[in-house]
C-alpha positions as CSV (number, residue, x, y, z in Angstrom):
1,L,78.0,-32.3,-50.7
2,T,75.5,-32.3,-53.7
3,H,72.1,-30.6,-54.7
4,S,70.6,-30.5,-58.1
5,D,67.9,-28.5,-59.9
6,I,65.1,-30.8,-58.9
7,G,63.4,-31.3,-62.6
8,G,66.8,-30.0,-64.4
9,Y,67.7,-26.5,-65.5
10,T,68.4,-26.6,-69.0
11,M,65.3,-26.3,-71.3
12,V,65.3,-25.7,-75.1
13,E,62.3,-24.4,-77.2
14,R,63.3,-23.5,-80.7
15,C,61.2,-23.3,-83.5
16,V,61.7,-22.3,-87.0
17,L,59.7,-21.9,-90.3
18,G,56.9,-19.9,-88.5
19,G,56.8,-22.8,-86.1
20,A,56.6,-25.6,-88.6
21,I,59.4,-27.3,-87.1
22,C,60.5,-27.0,-82.9
23,M,62.9,-28.9,-81.5
24,Y,63.1,-28.7,-77.7
25,I,63.8,-30.3,-74.3
26,T,61.2,-30.0,-71.8
27,R,60.2,-31.5,-68.5
28,D,56.9,-33.1,-67.7
29,C,55.3,-33.6,-64.3
30,E,56.7,-37.4,-64.1
31,L,60.4,-36.1,-64.5
32,L,60.0,-33.5,-61.8
33,M,58.4,-36.0,-59.4
34,R,60.7,-38.7,-60.0
35,W,63.4,-35.8,-59.8
36,A,62.1,-34.9,-56.1
37,E,62.2,-38.4,-54.8
38,M,65.9,-38.7,-55.7
39,S,66.5,-35.2,-54.4
40,A,65.1,-36.0,-51.2
41,F,67.6,-38.9,-50.4
42,T,70.8,-37.9,-52.0
43,D,71.0,-34.0,-52.0
44,A,72.3,-31.8,-49.2
45,M,69.8,-29.2,-50.4
46,F,66.1,-29.7,-51.4
47,R,65.5,-27.2,-54.1
48,T,63.9,-26.8,-57.7
49,H,64.3,-24.3,-60.5
50,L,61.8,-22.3,-62.7
51,G,64.5,-23.6,-65.3
52,S,66.6,-21.6,-68.3
53,G,63.0,-21.2,-70.5
54,P,60.2,-21.4,-68.3
55,G,56.7,-21.7,-70.2
56,P,53.5,-23.3,-70.5
57,Y,55.2,-26.7,-71.9
58,Q,57.6,-27.0,-68.3
59,A,56.2,-28.5,-65.3
60,Q,56.8,-26.3,-61.8
61,I,56.1,-27.5,-58.5
62,F,52.9,-25.4,-58.9
63,S,51.6,-26.5,-62.0
64,S,48.9,-28.8,-60.3
65,N,47.6,-29.8,-57.2
66,A,49.6,-33.5,-57.6
67,S,52.7,-31.8,-57.9
68,K,52.5,-29.3,-55.1
69,A,51.2,-32.5,-53.0
70,H,54.2,-34.7,-54.1
71,F,56.9,-31.7,-53.7
72,S,55.7,-30.7,-50.1
73,A,55.5,-34.7,-49.2
74,F,59.0,-35.4,-50.0
75,A,60.7,-31.9,-48.9
76,R,59.1,-33.3,-45.6
77,V,60.6,-36.4,-46.1
78,H,64.1,-34.7,-46.8
79,Q,63.4,-32.6,-43.4
80,S,63.2,-36.0,-41.8
81,L,66.4,-36.9,-42.1
82,C,68.0,-33.8,-41.0
83,E,69.4,-35.6,-37.9
84,Y,70.9,-38.1,-39.9
85,R,72.1,-35.7,-42.9
86,T,74.0,-33.6,-40.4
87,S,76.1,-36.6,-39.1
88,L,76.9,-37.2,-42.9
89,V,78.1,-33.6,-43.6
90,K,80.3,-34.1,-40.2
91,E,81.7,-37.2,-42.3
92,A,82.0,-35.6,-45.4
93,H,84.2,-32.6,-43.7
94,S,86.5,-35.1,-41.9
95,S,86.9,-37.9,-44.2
96,G,85.6,-36.4,-47.8
97,L,82.9,-39.3,-47.9
98,P,80.2,-37.8,-49.8
99,L,76.8,-37.8,-48.8
100,A,75.1,-39.9,-51.7
101,R,78.0,-42.9,-52.6
102,H,78.2,-45.5,-54.6
103,P,77.1,-48.9,-52.9
104,M,80.7,-50.6,-53.1
105,L,82.0,-47.9,-51.0
106,E,79.8,-49.2,-47.9
107,F,80.0,-53.2,-49.2
108,P,83.7,-53.5,-50.6
109,E,83.6,-56.9,-49.8
110,D,80.5,-57.7,-52.3
111,A,81.8,-57.9,-56.0
112,K,78.5,-57.3,-57.0
113,T,77.8,-54.0,-55.9
114,I,81.2,-52.8,-58.2
115,A,78.7,-53.1,-61.3
116,L,75.7,-51.5,-60.0
117,E,74.8,-48.1,-62.3
118,T,71.1,-47.4,-61.1
119,Q,71.7,-47.6,-57.4
120,V,73.0,-45.2,-54.8
121,M,73.1,-44.8,-51.1
122,M,72.7,-42.3,-48.8
123,G,75.6,-42.6,-46.3
124,P,76.0,-46.1,-44.9
125,E,72.1,-46.8,-44.0
126,I,70.0,-46.1,-47.1
127,M,69.5,-47.5,-50.8
128,L,67.8,-46.0,-53.1
129,A,67.0,-47.2,-56.8
130,P,65.8,-44.4,-58.6
131,V,63.2,-44.6,-61.5
132,L,65.0,-43.1,-64.5
133,S,62.6,-43.4,-67.3
134,P,59.1,-42.5,-67.7
135,G,56.1,-45.1,-67.2
136,I,58.2,-47.2,-65.1
137,T,56.0,-48.6,-62.4
138,S,58.6,-51.5,-60.8
139,V,62.4,-51.5,-60.5
140,A,64.8,-54.7,-59.6
141,V,67.0,-53.8,-57.0
142,Y,70.2,-55.5,-55.6
143,L,70.3,-55.7,-52.0
144,P,73.9,-56.6,-50.4
145,S,74.0,-58.6,-47.2
146,P,74.1,-56.3,-44.2
147,S,77.8,-55.9,-42.5
148,R,76.4,-56.4,-39.0
149,E,75.2,-59.8,-37.9
150,G,71.2,-59.9,-37.2
151,E,70.5,-56.9,-39.4
152,W,67.9,-56.7,-42.2
153,W,67.0,-54.2,-44.8
154,V,63.4,-52.7,-44.9
155,R,61.7,-51.5,-47.4
156,W,60.3,-47.6,-47.4
157,P,57.5,-46.5,-47.5
158,T,56.1,-49.8,-46.6
159,L,58.4,-50.2,-43.9
160,D,58.2,-54.2,-44.9
161,K,60.9,-56.5,-43.6
162,V,63.0,-57.6,-46.9
163,V,63.1,-61.6,-47.3
164,L,65.2,-62.9,-50.3
165,E,65.2,-66.1,-51.4
166,G,63.7,-67.5,-47.8
167,K,66.3,-65.8,-46.0
168,E,65.7,-62.4,-44.0
169,G,68.7,-59.5,-44.8
170,G,69.9,-59.3,-48.2
171,G,72.5,-60.5,-50.7
172,G,70.2,-61.1,-53.7
173,V,67.7,-59.4,-56.3
174,I,64.3,-58.0,-55.4
175,T,61.8,-56.6,-57.8
176,V,59.6,-54.0,-56.0
177,R,57.0,-51.8,-57.0
178,A,58.0,-48.3,-57.4
179,R,55.0,-45.9,-58.6
180,V,55.2,-42.3,-58.7
181,G,55.4,-41.2,-55.2
182,E,56.5,-44.9,-53.9
183,P,60.2,-44.6,-54.7
184,A,62.3,-47.8,-54.1
185,V,63.8,-46.9,-50.9
186,F,65.5,-49.6,-48.3
187,F,67.4,-49.0,-44.8
188,L,69.2,-51.3,-42.7
189,S,66.8,-52.1,-39.6
190,G,69.9,-50.9,-36.9
191,F,69.1,-47.4,-38.1
192,K,66.4,-47.2,-35.7
193,E,69.0,-47.5,-32.8
194,R,71.8,-45.6,-34.6
195,H,69.7,-42.7,-35.1
196,P,66.8,-42.8,-33.6
197,D,65.5,-39.4,-33.9
198,A,66.0,-39.5,-37.5
199,Y,64.1,-43.1,-37.5
200,K,61.3,-41.5,-35.7
201,S,60.7,-38.5,-38.2
202,F,61.6,-41.0,-41.4
203,V,59.0,-43.7,-40.2
204,A,56.3,-41.0,-39.4
205,E,56.8,-39.6,-43.0
206,A,56.4,-43.2,-44.4
207,T,52.8,-43.4,-43.0
208,R,51.9,-39.7,-44.4
209,V,53.4,-40.6,-48.1
210,T,51.6,-43.9,-48.1
211,D,48.6,-42.1,-47.2
212,R,48.5,-39.4,-49.6
213,L,50.0,-42.2,-52.3
214,E,46.5,-44.4,-51.8
215,H,44.1,-41.3,-51.8
216,G,45.6,-40.6,-55.6
217,E,47.1,-37.2,-54.8
218,F,50.3,-37.7,-56.6
219,Q,48.7,-38.6,-60.1
220,C,49.9,-36.4,-62.9
221,P,47.3,-34.3,-64.9
222,R,47.0,-35.6,-68.4
223,H,48.7,-33.4,-70.6
224,V,48.2,-33.5,-74.6
225,D,51.3,-31.5,-76.0
226,S,50.2,-29.6,-78.9
227,R,53.3,-29.1,-80.4
228,V,55.2,-30.6,-83.4
229,D,57.4,-33.4,-82.4
230,F,60.6,-32.8,-84.5
231,I,61.7,-36.4,-84.9
232,K,58.1,-37.4,-85.9
233,L,58.1,-34.5,-88.3
234,L,61.2,-35.7,-90.2
235,Q,59.6,-39.0,-90.3
236,I,56.5,-37.8,-92.2
237,L,58.8,-35.8,-94.3
238,G,61.1,-38.7,-95.2
239,F,57.8,-40.7,-96.0
240,T,56.5,-37.7,-98.3
241,V,59.7,-37.4,-100.1
242,A,60.0,-41.2,-100.8
243,V,56.5,-41.3,-102.0
244,A,57.1,-38.4,-104.4
245,V,60.3,-40.0,-105.8
246,L,58.3,-43.2,-106.5
247,L,55.5,-41.3,-108.2
248,H,58.1,-39.5,-110.7
249,C,59.7,-42.6,-111.3
250,A,56.1,-44.0,-112.4
251,V,55.4,-41.0,-114.5
252,K,58.8,-41.1,-116.2
253,R,58.1,-44.8,-116.7
254,M,54.6,-44.2,-118.4
255,M,55.8,-41.5,-120.7
């Protein structure tokens, strides 16, 4: 069983020379939202934390209307899967299998799943390819062929049937849009029969998320960071030193 502090816990803001040089590890609105999306499908608990150094540069769920709307939306998504998650917790207790697991545990006959490094499954039914870098709006996802005959993958939250290379089901790579608020999530069509209560609420939240997404409720506010970037400052200092050395050499030659 797992849970995480959505957005991360460790934060660093250390300045020297009266604030002339600052080193920092912070979290912004996009990181907070992407982490919440991942947590909704991989964690037993859905929770965030102010962090080790809360301050004006650390995004919180209450920092903007967008972050509040996004957090509440994916808290509802997490709750919608309660019945399914409960079955996975029972499975974890009896067998030791984790709630969030590598795809190869569910598709051991598919050798391609062994190499997957950026995908995770919530039990045997749901596949997630979380966005792990800022500014990314699409991701490539490998979907193994469903083990049960006659099943296929369904895209969430659009609820579209996945068709790969002219065939329904899976067994290939698909590139999908993955805007903030629209994580690359897929579930097996048989989820509807195996977990009807969870399916009903999960689909209802898909409709709500899509509606809020299209109304622009998850757009992070523009933030201009007024602090000094340590790496950029080093580059500027290095350039200044190089120019100074060249000028020194030129003056010595003239003398």
